[in-house]
N, C-alpha and C positions, 0 to 999 in steps of 0.2 A: 441551464435549467428547463430545459423540454423536457431532460430522466425524471426531474420532479412531477410537473406538470401531467405527464402520461401517468406516473404510480398513483398521485393523489385522482385521477381522473377513474386509474384501474381501480381502486379502493373504494371509491364514492359507488361507482357500478355495482361492487360487490355487495356496497351496505347496502343499496337502493332495493337491488333483487331484494336482499333477503329482509328489508321492511314490504314490500308488500305480498314477497310469496314467502313468509316465514319459513323459516326449515326449522327442524327440530329442538337444538339447538337453540335457537330464537325462544322457540316457547314454551322451553325446561326453563332458559334465566329469565323466563319474562318478558321477556321484548318484545312484546306483540300490543299491538291498537288495544286488545280488547282488556288487554293486561293492564298497560300507565291508562286509561279510564276508567278504572275498574269500578271505583268508586261512585262516576257523572252517568257511567253506562246502567248502572243499578245491578239487579241478579237477571241470566237469564232464565234459571228453575223458575223464578214465580211470575217476572213477565217477562215471556217471550217474543213479542209481535215487539212492544214498546223496546226491548232489547236490542232487537236489530233494526230499527228505527233508526234509535244514534248511533251502533256501533258505524252503520252503511254511509250515515252521515260525514263522521267523523272521520272513515275512512276514507272517502271522497276529499276532504280538507287536508291531512296528513300527506297523502298523494299527493296532494298535488302541491306543497313545499317544497319537493324535493328535488326541482328542476334547479330554484331561484334558489334552492339550500347548494346547490351546485356551484351557482356565479357570484354568492357570496361567499363560501371553498379558498374558488380557486382564487377569487382575488388577492385573498391572504398567500396563497401557497406559487404567484405568479406575479408579482408587485408591477412587472413590468409592462403588461399587456394593460396599464389601466384601467385595471376595469371597474377602480371604487371611481374614476372619474368616467361615467358612460359615456359622455359627450366627447372625449377624447381615446375612444376606445375604440376599436377595427368595428366596420360598419355590418358583419358577421355576427359579432359579439353583443351589436344595440340590438339585432335584428332580435337574438336567445335571450335578451333580459326582455324587448318589445315582450314578444307572446309569452313569455314564460310570466313576468304581468300581467297581465289578462287571460293564464290559464288559471293565476291564484285566484284574480277576482270574481273569474264564472263561477269558479268551486263554489269559495263562499259564499258570492249572491244566489246560488243554489242552494247549499245549506241553509242560509235564513230562508229561502223560499219554501223550501220545503218543512221549517220548523213553525211557516206561520200557522195560523190559526189552530194553534194545539198539534201539531201532526200533519195534518188533516190534507194536506199536500203533496205530502210525501209520494214514494210510487209504488208505495208496500201499504200504506192506504187505500191505492186507488185502489189496487188490484183486490182487497180486502174487499172495496164495496160494490163488487160485480159480483160478492158471493151471498149480498143482505144487503138489506135497508139499510144497517152501519156499520161501519167498519170493525167499530170501538165494537159494539155487540162479537161482530164473527174473530174481532182478536183474544175477547173472553174467553170464546169457546176453544180455541185454539191454545191457549193458554191452560187449559183446564185438563187439557189430553194431554200436552204437554210435560206436564207433570206425575203425570199416572207414570210405572217403571215398567211397563210390555212395549213401550212405542217400541221402533226399532230404527237404529240410529246404525249408520256408514261413513268412512272415508274420512279424510283427516280435517280439521276441522275447517280452512278456506272453500272445500267444498264437500261438505259433510249431503247426508241425504239423510228425512229424518220422515216416517211414518209413525203418525196414531191412528185412532180408532175411524178417523175421517178427514185426516187430509193428507195428501201425499205436499214436503216442502224439499226444497235444495236452497240450503244455506253459499252464497257467495259471496266473494268478497264487498260488493258493491249493493246486492240485492240478497233477497228469499225470494225467489220463487213458488208459487201456494195452488194447490189446483184441490177441489173439492174430490174425494175417491170414487162419490157417486156420480159426477160427471164425466169420468175420465178414463179413457185406457190407457195397459202400457204396451208398448213394441219393441220388441227386442231390433234393434241395429243389426251390432257388427258384435263380435267378438274380441278379446286380444292374448294373444298366450305368451308371454315369457317365461325362460327360462330358468331365469335369477330375480326371486325376489327377500326382499328387506320381510316378506312374514313369512313365509315357509321355506322348508331348506329345495321340496319339491317342486319350486318354482310355484306359478300364479295365473290364473285367466279370469281377464277381465272384462264384463255389459257394459255394453254402453244401449239405455235402455230409455226409447224419449213417452216421454206420457203426452196425451194426447188430450183435450177436453172436448168436451162437446159448450162450452160457453164462449162460444165466439171472442170474450171479453181475454179470456185467458190464454195469452200463447203457449205454443209447446214447447215446452224443454229438454235437454238429458240427464241423464242420471247416469253414476258408473258406477259398481261394484265388483269388488268379488265374488263371480262365480259359487265356492264355499258360501256364499251369504246369499242365496237365491233363493234356499229353500225358506231361509226364515221372511224371506224375502215376499213369497208368496205366499204365506203361510196368513201374512198382517194385512195386504193388499184386500182390496173386496174386487177389485176392480180387473177384468178380465188381461190377463198379461198373456201377448201375442206374442205365437214366433212364425213369424208368414214365412219370414227366409231361410227356416232354419237351418239359424245358427246351431251350430253341437256346442253343445253345456258340460262342460267338462266335471261330474264329481269332486264332491269336497273329498280327503280320505277319511274322515267322520261319516261319510254318508257310503259309501260305500265296503266301511267296517259295516253299518246299518244292515247294507241289503245282505253282506254273512252272517250278520248278529241273529238274522230275521230264517234266513233259511235254514239252518241247522235247528234255533229253536221248533220251528214247526216240523222239523225230524223226532225233536222231541218229547217223550209224553205230556199226555194234561196233565193240570191238578187238578181235580174234582172238590169245589169246595163243601165243608162238611153241612150236613141239613142242618138247617137251623139256623145258619152264620148271620150275618148280616151280609148285606150286598158291597159290595168295594169300598172306598171313596174313592173322590180325586186324586190323582198321584198328586205325592207332598214335591213329589221336584216341578213339574209345569203345570200344575191347577188347571187346569185342561181337558185334560184326558182321564178315564174313568182308568183305574190301577184294574191291569192284566195280567202279570205275570208275579208265579209267585218261585221265589227259590227252595228247591228241593235237592238233596241229596242226589243224582243217578250217575257219577259218573263213576263209583267202583263202591264197594260195598265200606255198610256205615263205618267199622273202624278200620278202614282202608286210605291212605293217600291224604294229600292237607286237606284238600277239600271238610269243611263240616257243617253237618246239616241245620238248615237254620228253620228256626220257631216263629219266623216273624208274619205277622199275616201280609195282604197283599195289598203293598202299601206305592210302590210302581209302575209308569209300565214302561212297556217295551221301549220305547225311542229314550226316556230320560235313565234309562237301566244301561243301555246299549251306552248313552256318552258315559258312564262313573266308568263303566266296564274298562273303557275307553280310553278313558284317561288317568286310570290308573297303571296301566300299560311303561314301557319305554317305549319314550316317544318318535324315539331315532328307530327303531327298529320291526315296523308297522308287518311286518311278516311276522310276528313271536305275537300278536295278539290274540288271536282266535287260540292259541294253544296254554294263554297267561290265565295268572287266576287274579282274583281279585277281593276286597272284605265287601264286606255285605253291606249297603249304605247306611243298616239300620241299628245292626250290630256287632257289623266287623265278622261274621265267620263269613270264611274262607269257601269262594266258591270260582267254579268254571264255568263255560258256556252252558254244557252238558246238563248242571242244572239249574237251566233257569228253565221255567215251562209255565204256561200259557195256561191260563183260565179256561177249564173244559164249560 
């Protein structure tokens, strides 16, 4: 009988851990609070704040069911413990049942309190009220910015980092930390290097960054992200990023290739726009930087080699052209990227790094 109790306890512990911290397999199967209660929660894309107010409330209640769920299940697995008649059970089990019941009642009471006054008592609503006169107006502003496609997102669903034009947010199981970009600065605390990573065969470096707001009502919080996403984060945040501890940040493979790509293009001949031609449009890849490169065959004679003359007008910036070129190479052999070939993103004419020219 003891072995059955042990097997049940081990299995329940494993399930409980997967409920609290869902692995990829559980998320893929839809066995998460968000998926199981999706009808009640609504759409995150449309009502981001209200979605997470409901999600955090449901998470608190669901997780509070786990201790008493273990007791109920064990009462069927091990009937000799008399758990179905608590007054006859061991004192320790009586105390466990009492603690589990109190925990469930407190969690349920907290959920009812949070829901009162149309969620105005929720901790997220109180946090948002520090950013304006009405938390609902702040929530509506965040909802609008979250719908935009240019937001920065990083991390797994249980510890996601979201940065919009005006807000820095960290999504966790029981809360969503929110800070206004104009009121805060970021401080790099430390880095963690891992030689093995499921995201990359070359390992990974993770940065821990503290978000500190000048608003005294907003508590500092930390975010964690891959160093390969650090450039994208800096491009999105308006707040200063302080590296007072001189943390060494490892560049991603793409960033290192971009530096080498830029260096080679700087030695290539420049392209002069014909007289009377219109000014280049914004890059069609990022729509943020004016197009500043043109593909012009310079690697060999016009009739030799695999490269072909491209007749497209300048439509891409240096960074987007580099990323396009890198994505068309063998990802398992980055040492061959500089000598590789790629089709033009517009007309598919083949070119190499020597054919990329900056506009004069």
